[in-house]
C-alpha positions as CSV (number, residue, x, y, z in Angstrom):
1,M,-68.9,23.8,-14.4
2,A,-66.1,24.1,-11.7
3,R,-65.9,20.3,-11.2
4,W,-65.7,20.1,-15.0
5,A,-63.0,22.4,-15.4
6,L,-60.8,21.1,-12.9
7,L,-60.9,17.3,-14.6
8,A,-60.4,19.0,-18.0
9,A,-57.2,20.7,-16.6
10,V,-55.9,17.9,-14.8
11,A,-56.6,15.3,-18.0
12,L,-54.9,18.0,-20.0
13,A,-52.0,18.3,-18.0
14,G,-51.8,14.8,-17.7
15,L,-51.1,14.6,-21.8
16,V,-49.0,17.3,-21.8
17,A,-46.7,15.4,-19.8
18,V,-46.6,12.7,-21.9
19,A,-46.4,14.7,-24.7
20,L,-43.2,15.9,-23.6
21,A,-42.1,12.7,-22.5
22,F,-42.7,11.3,-26.2
23,V,-40.2,14.4,-27.4
24,L,-37.5,14.1,-24.8
25,R,-37.2,10.4,-24.7
26,G,-37.0,10.6,-28.4
27,T,-38.7,7.3,-28.8
28,S,-41.9,6.5,-31.0
29,A,-44.4,5.0,-27.7
30,P,-44.0,5.8,-24.1
31,A,-42.4,3.5,-21.9
32,A,-44.1,1.1,-20.2
33,S,-45.6,2.4,-16.7
34,P,-47.5,1.2,-13.7
35,Q,-51.4,1.8,-14.6
36,A,-53.3,3.7,-12.0
37,P,-56.2,1.9,-10.7
38,A,-59.7,1.8,-12.7
39,S,-62.2,3.7,-11.8
40,E,-65.2,2.1,-10.5
41,S,-67.6,4.9,-11.3
42,A,-68.1,7.8,-13.4
43,A,-65.8,10.9,-13.1
44,V,-68.5,13.0,-13.4
45,T,-72.8,13.2,-13.8
46,W,-75.0,15.1,-14.9
47,A,-79.3,15.0,-14.0
48,A,-81.5,14.7,-17.1
49,G,-81.8,17.5,-19.3
50,K,-79.1,19.7,-18.2
51,E,-76.4,19.3,-20.4
52,R,-77.2,19.0,-24.0
53,A,-74.3,17.3,-25.6
54,P,-72.8,18.6,-28.8
55,D,-73.8,17.4,-32.2
56,F,-71.2,16.1,-35.3
57,N,-71.5,15.9,-38.5
58,L,-69.2,12.7,-39.6
59,R,-68.8,10.0,-41.5
60,D,-68.8,6.2,-40.6
61,E,-66.4,3.6,-42.0
62,H,-68.7,2.7,-44.8
63,G,-68.9,6.5,-45.8
64,R,-72.4,7.0,-44.4
65,P,-73.6,10.1,-43.0
66,I,-72.8,9.9,-38.7
67,S,-74.4,12.2,-36.6
68,L,-75.8,12.6,-32.7
69,R,-78.9,14.0,-33.8
70,S,-79.3,10.7,-35.9
71,L,-79.1,8.5,-33.3
72,R,-81.7,10.1,-30.7
73,G,-83.9,8.2,-29.3
74,R,-81.1,5.5,-28.0
75,M,-78.2,5.9,-25.3
76,V,-74.8,6.5,-27.2
77,L,-71.7,6.2,-25.5
78,V,-68.9,8.7,-27.4
79,T,-65.8,7.9,-27.3
80,F,-62.4,9.2,-28.8
81,I,-60.1,6.8,-30.5
82,D,-57.0,6.8,-32.4
83,P,-57.4,4.2,-34.9
84,L,-53.5,3.3,-35.1
85,C,-52.8,3.1,-31.0
86,R,-51.3,-0.2,-30.1
87,D,-52.1,0.4,-25.8
88,F,-54.9,1.9,-24.1
89,C,-57.1,2.8,-26.9
90,P,-57.6,-1.2,-27.7
91,I,-58.0,-1.7,-24.0
92,E,-60.7,1.0,-24.0
93,A,-62.5,0.3,-27.1
94,Q,-62.9,-3.6,-25.1
95,R,-64.5,-2.4,-22.2
96,L,-66.7,0.1,-23.7
97,S,-67.9,-3.4,-25.8
98,D,-68.0,-5.8,-22.7
99,A,-70.2,-3.0,-21.0
100,V,-72.5,-3.3,-24.5
101,R,-72.6,-6.5,-24.2
102,T,-73.8,-7.0,-20.4
103,T,-76.4,-4.5,-21.1
104,T,-80.1,-5.7,-20.9
105,G,-82.5,-4.5,-23.0
106,A,-81.8,-2.0,-26.1
107,K,-78.2,-1.9,-26.7
108,P,-76.2,1.7,-26.5
109,T,-74.6,2.5,-29.9
110,I,-70.7,3.3,-29.3
111,V,-69.6,6.4,-31.4
112,A,-66.0,6.1,-31.9
113,I,-64.5,9.5,-33.3
114,S,-61.1,9.4,-34.5
115,V,-58.0,11.3,-33.1
116,N,-55.8,10.3,-35.8
117,T,-56.6,11.1,-39.5
118,A,-53.8,9.3,-40.7
119,G,-55.6,5.9,-39.6
120,N,-59.2,7.0,-40.6
121,R,-58.7,4.7,-43.9
122,A,-61.8,2.2,-44.2
123,D,-59.1,-1.0,-43.9
124,I,-57.3,0.3,-41.0
125,L,-60.6,0.4,-39.0
126,R,-62.2,-2.7,-39.9
127,V,-59.1,-4.4,-38.9
128,D,-59.3,-2.4,-35.6
129,E,-63.1,-3.9,-35.4
130,R,-62.2,-7.1,-35.4
131,K,-58.6,-7.3,-33.8
132,W,-60.6,-5.5,-31.0
133,N,-63.4,-7.7,-31.1
134,V,-65.7,-4.9,-30.9
135,V,-69.8,-5.0,-30.5
136,P,-71.9,-4.6,-33.8
137,Q,-73.0,-1.7,-32.2
138,W,-69.5,0.0,-32.7
139,R,-69.3,2.9,-35.1
140,W,-66.3,5.1,-36.2
141,A,-66.6,8.5,-36.5
142,V,-64.2,10.2,-39.0
143,G,-63.2,12.7,-41.1
144,S,-61.3,15.7,-42.3
145,E,-58.7,17.3,-39.8
146,E,-60.5,20.1,-39.3
147,A,-64.4,18.8,-39.0
148,L,-62.6,16.8,-36.0
149,A,-60.8,18.9,-34.3
150,R,-64.3,21.0,-34.0
151,V,-65.6,17.9,-32.3
152,W,-62.6,17.4,-30.3
153,H,-63.0,20.7,-28.9
154,S,-66.5,21.0,-28.3
155,Y,-66.2,18.0,-25.9
156,H,-63.1,19.2,-24.3
157,I,-60.8,17.0,-25.8
158,A,-57.2,17.8,-25.9
159,V,-55.3,16.1,-29.0
160,I,-51.3,16.9,-29.1
161,T,-49.6,15.5,-32.1
162,T,-46.0,15.9,-32.5
163,T,-43.7,13.9,-35.3
164,K,-40.1,13.4,-35.3
165,T,-37.4,11.7,-37.7
166,V,-36.6,8.0,-36.0
167,A,-33.8,6.2,-38.1
168,G,-34.9,8.3,-41.0
169,V,-38.2,7.7,-41.3
170,R,-40.6,10.1,-39.9
171,V,-42.8,9.3,-36.8
172,R,-46.2,10.8,-36.1
173,N,-47.4,10.2,-32.5
174,V,-50.9,11.5,-31.2
175,A,-51.4,12.0,-27.2
176,H,-55.0,12.4,-26.8
177,T,-57.5,13.1,-23.5
178,E,-58.8,9.4,-23.1
179,A,-62.8,9.8,-22.1
180,S,-66.1,8.8,-22.9
181,Y,-69.4,10.5,-22.6
182,L,-72.7,8.4,-21.8
183,I,-75.6,10.6,-23.5
184,D,-79.0,9.7,-23.3
185,G,-81.6,9.6,-25.9
186,S,-82.6,13.2,-25.5
187,G,-79.3,14.0,-26.5
188,H,-78.4,15.1,-23.0
189,E,-74.5,14.2,-21.3
190,R,-75.2,12.0,-18.3
191,A,-71.8,11.0,-17.5
192,L,-67.9,11.3,-18.4
193,F,-65.7,8.5,-17.6
194,L,-61.9,9.2,-17.7
195,W,-59.8,6.5,-18.5
196,P,-58.5,4.3,-17.1
197,Y,-62.2,3.0,-16.1
198,T,-63.4,-0.2,-16.0
199,A,-66.7,-1.9,-17.9
200,D,-68.4,-2.1,-14.8
201,A,-68.5,1.7,-14.2
202,V,-69.9,2.0,-17.8
203,T,-72.7,-1.3,-16.8
204,K,-73.8,0.2,-13.9
205,T,-74.0,4.0,-15.1
206,L,-76.1,2.9,-17.8
207,R,-78.4,1.0,-15.5
208,A,-78.9,3.8,-13.5
209,T,-79.6,6.3,-16.1
210,T,-82.4,4.1,-17.9
211,S,-83.7,2.9,-14.2
C-alpha cells in the first residue's frame, strides 16, 4: 500500500505542476516538451485475489448501462480518457488497442472512463473511436460529473479542470492522471500502468496474468 501511495503522490504532483503551467502560461494547451521514455512494464502488479477493483455504474456510448460487474469473467483494461484531448489520450488509446489486437485467445475489454463531461456526447465519442482507430472491444463509460467523480476517486485518478478567457472565448482545460488498470475475470486489480507505457508492456502483463 505504501508503494501505491508513493506512486499516487508522484502522479498527483506532476498533474498539479501541469495544471499550474496551463494557468501561468495563459495558453489553452501545454507547450511541447520531451516525453519521458515509455515504460516496458507495469508500474505496480498485484497477486490474484488481493485487490478488489471498485465497481461503477455508468453508461456507454450507446446509452447502455456499463459496470465492472457486468464484465465479470473476462479481462478488462480500465483507463481514464478525455474525449476532447488531442495529445496523450489518443496515443494511449492506440497503445491499449494495439495490446488487445496482439492478444491471443479471449480479447480483453477496454473501458474508457471519461474525465471530461464536456466531451461525453455520443457524436464526439464516435468520432474519437474512428480517428483513434480503437478496437471493437473499446467501450466508453460516461455519466454525470458527480457519478464520474466517484469513480475517479475510487481509482485514485486526480482530475483538475481550469477555465479562462482567451480572445473573449471561455476555454476549459482538463488535466488528469494518465493511468490504466488491468482487472482480471474475478474483478481484482492485477496491474497498474502509468503513462507513458508501451503496448508491449500491456501485452506482456496480459500474457503473464492469464498464463
